[in-house]
C-alpha positions in Angstrom: 11.0 -11.0 -40.2 11.3 -11.7 -36.5 7.8 -10.2 -34.9 7.1 -6.8 -33.4 4.6 -5.0 -31.0 3.4 -1.9 -32.9 5.0 1.1 -31.7 4.3 1.9 -28.1 4.3 5.9 -29.3 1.2 5.1 -31.6 -2.3 5.0 -30.1 -2.8 1.5 -30.7 0.9 0.8 -29.3 0.1 2.4 -26.2 -3.1 0.3 -25.8 -1.2 -3.2 -26.8 1.3 -2.5 -24.3 -1.1 -1.7 -21.8 -2.9 -4.8 -22.1 0.0 -7.1 -22.3 1.2 -5.6 -19.0 -2.0 -5.2 -16.9 -4.6 -7.8 -18.2 -4.6 -11.0 -16.9 -6.9 -12.8 -19.5 -7.1 -13.6 -22.7 -8.4 -15.9 -25.1 -6.8 -18.9 -26.5 -8.6 -20.0 -29.8 -7.2 -23.5 -31.6 -9.2 -25.4 -34.0 -10.6 -29.6 -33.4 -10.2 -32.0 -35.3 -13.5 -31.3 -37.5 -11.7 -27.9 -38.2 -14.6 -25.8 -35.4 -12.6 -23.1 -33.9 -12.4 -23.7 -29.8 -11.6 -20.5 -27.9 -10.6 -20.7 -24.3 -9.9 -18.0 -21.7 -6.3 -18.7 -20.2 -3.9 -17.4 -18.3 -0.8 -15.9 -20.1 2.5 -13.5 -19.4 3.6 -11.8 -22.5 8.2 -12.5 -22.7 9.1 -9.7 -24.2 12.8 -11.3 -24.4 12.0 -13.9 -26.4 8.6 -12.2 -27.8 6.2 -14.8 -27.1 3.3 -15.5 -25.0 3.9 -18.2 -22.0 0.5 -20.5 -21.2 0.4 -23.3 -18.8 -2.1 -25.6 -19.2 -3.8 -28.6 -17.5 -2.0 -31.9 -19.0 -5.8 -33.0 -19.7 -7.1 -30.4 -21.9 -8.2 -30.9 -25.2 -6.2 -27.9 -26.6 -2.9 -29.5 -26.5 -4.4 -32.2 -28.9 -5.7 -29.5 -30.8 -2.5 -27.9 -31.2 -0.2 -31.0 -31.8 -2.4 -31.8 -34.7 -2.4 -27.6 -35.6 -0.1 -25.4 -33.9 -1.9 -22.6 -35.9 -3.2 -20.5 -33.3 -5.0 -17.0 -32.1 -4.8 -15.4 -28.9 -7.0 -12.5 -28.0 -8.0 -9.8 -25.7 -11.9 -9.1 -24.6 -13.3 -5.7 -26.9 -14.4 -2.9 -24.9 -17.8 -3.7 -25.3 -18.8 -1.8 -28.0 -16.6 -3.0 -30.8 -13.4 -1.2 -29.6 -9.8 -1.7 -28.3 -9.9 -5.5 -30.3 -6.7 -6.7 -30.1 -6.0 -10.0 -31.8 -2.6 -12.3 -32.2 -2.0 -15.2 -34.5 1.0 -17.2 -34.8 2.1 -20.5 -33.3 1.7 -22.6 -30.3 4.0 -25.6 -28.9 4.2 -27.3 -25.9 7.4 -25.9 -23.9 9.9 -28.3 -22.3 12.2 -25.9 -21.3 10.3 -23.5 -19.2 9.7 -23.9 -15.0 6.6 -25.2 -13.3 4.2 -22.1 -12.9 5.3 -21.7 -9.3 9.2 -21.2 -10.1 8.2 -18.2 -12.0 8.4 -15.1 -9.8 6.6 -13.0 -12.6 4.0 -15.4 -13.6 3.3 -16.0 -9.7 2.9 -12.3 -8.5 0.8 -11.7 -12.2 -1.5 -14.3 -10.6 -1.4 -13.9 -7.1 -4.5 -13.5 -5.9 -6.1 -15.4 -8.9 -4.0 -18.4 -7.8 -4.8 -18.0 -3.8 -8.5 -18.1 -4.5 -9.0 -20.6 -6.7 -6.2 -23.1 -6.1 -4.7 -21.7 -2.3 -1.0 -22.5 -2.9 1.1 -21.4 -6.6 2.4 -25.2 -5.8 -1.2 -26.7 -6.0 -1.9 -24.1 -9.7 1.3 -25.7 -10.5 0.6 -29.5 -10.5 -3.0 -28.5 -11.7 -1.7 -26.6 -14.1 1.5 -28.4 -15.4 2.2 -28.0 -19.1 4.1 -24.9 -20.6 2.7 -23.5 -24.0 4.5 -20.8 -26.1 2.8 -19.1 -28.6 4.8 -17.4 -30.9 3.1 -14.5 -32.7 3.5 -13.9 -36.6 1.0 -11.2 -36.5 -1.0 -8.7 -34.5 -4.3 -6.8 -35.8 -6.8 -4.7 -34.1 -7.8 -0.9 -33.5 
């Protein structure tokens, strides 16, 4: 069965939709060679058409080795500081050879325009540093 987001007419589904649209940071957790979870903050774009997350990575990031060895990953949003508003996606990730560089994806550039300008000056420079596209395919979502 294909992954589906929770119904946006429910309180949980509404929070999920809001955070996918408005949040700029998630935590990607991969597993290293010793079996230790390795959480890393990442920028993301939710792709409604494919029900996948698009994440750009540095080519030397350890997460790429981890995903090659074990594609099972988790993506989660920060909670609200009081143990609530928890949203965790679990699924599989893979390197994408079909996605364009980040600077050629208008939705990504628009979402991160301010962050890119402050840290990398231009979308082209960001794309040259974060040159590997990852796709995370959720299988499950949980939270409250």
